[in-house]
N, C-alpha and C positions, 0 to 999 in steps of 0.2 A: 718957427723956421720951416720951410716947405721941405717933404721929404722928396729924395728921389724916387721916380715912377717905378725904377726896376727895383729897390728896396721894398717899396710897399707893396707891390704885388706878388713876388714871392711865389714858391710851390704851395704854400698854404692855401692859397686862393683858388687853387684847382679843385673844385669840387663838383659833385653830379649835376649836370644841367646848367653848368656856368654860362652866364651870357656874356658877349663880348660887345664892344661899342657899335659893331658893324650889326648887331640883332642877331648873329649866329649863335646858336645854342648848341654847346658841346655836349656830347653823351659819351660816357665811358662805357667800354665792354668789360666784360666779365673776364676773370682770370683764367677760367676754363677756355674760353675762345684763344686767348692769347697762347696758352700751353699747347692746345691742338694745332696752332698755326707753327709754333716752334718745331714740332715733331715732323712737318712737312707731308708731302703725299706718300705714304707707305702702303698703298693699296695694292699689295703684292697678293698671289693666291693665298688664301688662308683655309684651313680646315675648320675653322670655328667662325660662324656668323651669329653674333650675339650683340645686343644693346649693353650687355654688361662688359664692364673694362676687364681687361686682363690682369690678373694679379702677379704682382712680382714681389718675392720675398726680400726683405731688408738683410743688410749685412750684420745683424744681430740676433738678439731673441725676438721671434715673432709670435704674436698671439692672433689666433684667427677662430671663428665660429663657423662650423659647416652647418648648410642648411640642408633641410630634409628633401628627400626624393619625392617627385610628383608624377613619376611615368608609372604605367601599368606595371604590375609584379615586380616592383623594385624590390631588391633584397640588400641594397646597401646605399648610402647617401652618395657614392662616386657611381659613374659609369665608366666601364672599361672601354678603352679604344686603342687602337693600333696604328702608329704613324710611321711613315717613310720620311726620314730627314735628309736635308742637303740633296734635293734633287735638281736637276738642271743648272743653267749657267747663273739663276738667282738664289741657288741653294734654298728652294722652297719645300714645303712640307705638305704631304698629302695623306689622307686616311688611307689605310690599305683596304682596298675594296673587298680583297678575297677573305681576310680575317674578320672584316665586318658585314660578310654574306651579302655584299653588294655586286658581286660579279668579278669578272677578269681583273688581274692586277699585273701589268706587263712588269713591275720592278720584281715582284715575287717570281716572275718566269726568268729574269735575269739572274736573279739569286740562286736559283735551282742550276743554271747553266754553270755558274762559278763553283758551285758546290761538286758538281759532275767533273769538273776541270781541276778539282783540288786546290781552288784559290780561296781558302778559308777566310783570308782577311778581306777580301772584296766582297765575299758573300755576307759576312757579318754587318758590314757597312750597310748592304742594301737590306738586311733584316729588319721587318717592321719591329718599332719599338713600343711596348707596353705603357701606357699611360692612364691615369685614373682621373677622369674629368669631373671636376666639383664646383657647386657654388659656393660662396663663403662670404663673410663680412671680415673685414681686416680690422681687428680692434684698435690698432694704432691710426687708422684713417678711417673712422665709421662715416665721416661726412662724405666719402667718395662713393657710398652705397654699395650694392652688390657687386661682386667680382667674381670672373670664371677663372679656373686655374687646371691646366692639366699638369696633375700632380705626379711625382715619380712613383712608381709601384712599391718601391722600398720603403718609402716613407708610409704610405698606406697601411703596408704590412705591420711596421712598428707601432703605428696609431692603434690598429686593430687588436694588437696584443694587449695595449693599456686598456682595452674597453672591455675586458672579462678579468674580474680579480681572482689570481691565481688561488687564492686560499679559499674565499668564500664561494666561489663561482658567480658572483653578483655581475649582473651586465650593466655597463653605463652607456645610456643612449645619449650620446654626446650631441647629436643633431636635433634633438627634441627642443622645439621652441620654448617649451614652457619649463621644462626641468633638466635641459642639457647642459654642456660643459664646454667652455673654452679650451683650445688646444694650443699649446706652445712648443717651439722648436728652435733650433739655430741652424743658420745657414753658413757654411763657409765655403770659400773659393769662388771660382768664376767659370763660367762656361763649361767645358767638359770636365773641371776638376770641381764643380760644386758639389758638396755635400750636405746632406740635411740629417742633424744630428739630435740627440739628447729630446727627442718628444716627450711631453708630460700634459696631463689632464689637470685643468684646475681644481684645487681642492673644494670648492663650492659650486652649486649649480647657479645658473643665471637665466634671466629670461631674455629671450631674443625678440625685443619688443618692436623691431623695424617691421611694421605692417606692410609698408610699400613693397620691401624686399620678398616678404613671404607671398605676397601677391604675384609678384614677378615670376617666382620659381613655378607657381601653379600655372600661370598664363604660358611660361617658357621652360617646361620639361628639359633636361639637359639633352635628350637625343635631339631635339628640333634645333639644336644649336650647331649640329654637324653639318659641315659642307663637303659632299662628295663631288668628285669630278669625274668625268667619263674615262675609261681606260685608253682611249685613242689620244685624248689630250695629255693624259698623263705621260703616255709614251713619246709623244712628240717633245714635251719639256725635257723628258729623261735624255732624249737623244740630241738635246741642244737646238732643236727647230723651232721653239717657241720661248717666247719671254713671258715671265709671270707678272710683268708690270701691268697696270691697270688695261683691260681688255673685257670684251663683250661675251668671254667664252663660247664663241661660234667659231665656225672654221674660218682659216684665214689663207686664202690661194696665193698671197704674195710669195713670191719666189725670192729667196735670200742667196744672193750670189757669193756669200762668203761661206756656205756650206757646201759639201760635196759629199756624194754616196760612195761607198766602198768601191764599187764598180767603176766610177768614173776615174778614181785614184789608181785602181789595179790596171785600167786600160791605158794610163798615162806613159809616155815614154820617158827617156832619161831626162832630157832636158826640162820637160815639164815637171817630173818629179823634184828636180833641183830647185825650180823656181818656185814650187809649193813650199819647200822647206825654208826659202829665204823669205817668201811673203809672209809666213806665220811665225817666223823666228823659231823654227823647231830645234830642240837639242839633239840633233842626230848628225853623224859624220858620214858622208857618202863614201868616203874611202874605205869605210869598214866593209863595205858588200860588193859581193862579186857579181850578184845578180839583181836586176830591177824587181824582180818578184819579191824577194826578201825585204829589199828597200821599202817597197810600197806597203807591205804588211806591217812594218813598224811605224812607218808615217802614219798610217790609219790609227794605230794606238794612240800615238801622240796627238793626232787630230781629234781623237774622241774625248781624249782629257780636256782638251781645249773647248769641247762640245760643238765641233766644226763638222760633225758627220751627221748627214741627214738619211733616213732610211727611204728605200724605194721598193715596197712590196716585200717580196721573199728574195729580192734579187741581191745576196749577200755572197760575194765571191769567195770570202775566206771559208764560209761554212757549206758550201755547196760545191757540186763539181761543174759549174758553167765554165764553158771554154771562153778564154779571153782571147781578144782581138786587138789589132791597132799595131801601128808601128811608129816610130819617130827616130830622129837622128841620134846616133851613139853618143854617150857622154865621153868623148876622147877615148873610147874603147876600154874604158876602166870597168864597165859592168856591161853583162849580157842581159838581153831582154828575159829570156827564160832559159830554165835549166834543160840539160839533155833529156831526152825522152827515154829515161831508164825505168826499171821495174819499180824503183822507189816511188818517183813521180807519177807513174802508172796507178799505183795503189793510193797514193795520196788523193788522185783526182776521181775514185770511184765513188759512187753513191752506195746506198745500203743494198740495193738489187746487186749491183755489180760485184761487191764485196760477197754477197751469198754465193753467187755464181763463182767467184774466184776460189772459195772455201770448197765447194762442191767439185770442181774441175782437178783441184790439188788434193781431194781426199783428206782433207784436215780434220782433226778431231775437235770440231766445234759445234754447238748447236746454235744455228743461225737463228732460232726464235728467240733467243735469249737478249738478242740487241734491239734497240729501239733507234729512231731516227737521231735522236740527241744523244747517243752514245757511240757515234762513229769512230771518235779517237781511240776510245777503249777497245772497239771491235778491231780496229787497225793493229793495235798493240798485241792484242791476242794472237792475231794472224802472224805478226812478226815472230813472236814466241813459238808458234807452231811450224813455222817455215825455217827456224833455225838451222842451219847445215845443210838446207836444201838449195841454198842459192848464196851467191857472193854479195857482199856489200850490205848484209842486213842489218849490221850494227849502224852503219851510216844512216840507214832507213829510221832505225830506232832514234838515234840523236836527231833526225830531222822531224819526227813526230814529236819528241818532248820540246824542240824549238817551237814548233807550230802552236803547241798548248801554250807556251809562254807569250807568243805573240798575240795569241786570243785573247788571253788575259790582260796583256799590257795595253791594248787598245781600249780597255774601259778604264 
């Protein structure tokens, strides 16, 4: 009895190099190639450039073997790094140039400003986080070869404690390829709630006999895997003016029309500000504002959170005393373009030299040498305290200064 063609061919006939009647020879691809395609194009900015795969701990007990350091004057199998996380519209990560002795770091500069303004929560978010970079072998997936991991410092500390016997003082050289030890630990939770617990060292020594992996760490010491970006580029990403999707890391002069400088927003009239709120669906009510100036400042804060603010040199109307100009139609008479020219606004518009002159002219008991350019709000507050009782409306001025500081923080 003749078999049906569909029955006789079946999936079992699919072998490597299978021929068809047309003469076509089918060639299977590897599982690794298919897995790589399944991940897609994720070439965002990365602070690590290495042929080693990234290590990810499993949601169970994990067993790993650390590989020894191969760079000059190494004191530990791990290499300390400092990383800024969740930067820019793509939430990218960058090595801290300042902490890694590679130059200026614009994110650290912003963090210092936040600390001066008393915004500890925002400053903490900007603070570079320490990690310990290591090469390792995942004992549960040894066939995947050497891996690289930015290990949390808390786990590094806990493992280091286990490397010295508390009673005998004996050292356990866990990264020794010939007589080292595997290390186990548990991972619990995900993302920000991830915890690494109960580290332990294997009871017996074992040989790390992957010669290919050992040669890799010799040829590629951990410091060579670090990828540093220039401060100007990081600042552009931080301010929302650059995407971290595939690029050549070169300057891009293309103008993004969906971004505005602070000065452009501050120069807008009532109708333009209202249109901006509608265009970017900002959660702000124009009816809550008497003056366009306050309205614009809070719009800038919301726009910055959406990464729609671009920098333009030192032209920062909120932090400087530049004169703003421009006019437009009023918004139904509900908001005024600017506040009356009172002592309060005059003091707020002064730069450091003018504040010094104000202190001298009013014979205030303040040491002008104690204040720097980045301490103008504090300088003004101290002037307010000294001027108490000398002029009317100073309580309003103090409230305004506090509101101004909140506006500065909200725009980040």
